N, C-alpha and C positions, 0 to 999 in steps of 0.2 A: 138869752134863750139857751146859751150853751150852758150856764149853771143850772138851768131848770132840767135839761136832758141828764146831766151828770148826777144830780140829786134824785130825778127819777131813775136813773140805771142803779143808783146805789140802793136806793129803797126796794127796787125789784129783786135785786141780789139777796138783801135782807130777809125779804119775804120769802123767797125761795129757800133759804137756809133754814128759815124760822118752820116753814112747812115741811119741810122734810124731816127736821126734828120731830115734829108733833107726829108726823106719820110714823116714826120709828117708835116712837114713845108709844104710841097707841098699839103697835103691835106688841111690844113688849110688855104691856099690860094684860095682854091676853095671855101670852106666853108663859109668863112668869108664875101665874097661879097653876097652870097645867103642870109645869115642871115640879113645882113644890109638891102638888097632890102625888106625882109620881115618887117623887123622893120619899114621901112620909108612907106610901104604899109599901115601897121597897123596903124601907126601915122596918115596918112592922111584920113584914113576910120573912125577913132575915132574923128578925127576933122570935118570931113563933118556931121557927124551924130549929131543929136540933143542932145543926151545922153551925159554926162561927165562919162568918167570913172575913178575912184578915183585911 
């Protein structure tokens, strides 16, 4: 009975870590394209203006 409790506790910790990682990855999959679009827009705005940004 003690072995089963240890295995269940280890599985619960593993599932907690995997769940947190999936949530973080899901968040980054929404944030990364927005940052990419912002970077591309800033790039084209800086290219179209006469000034050079160092």
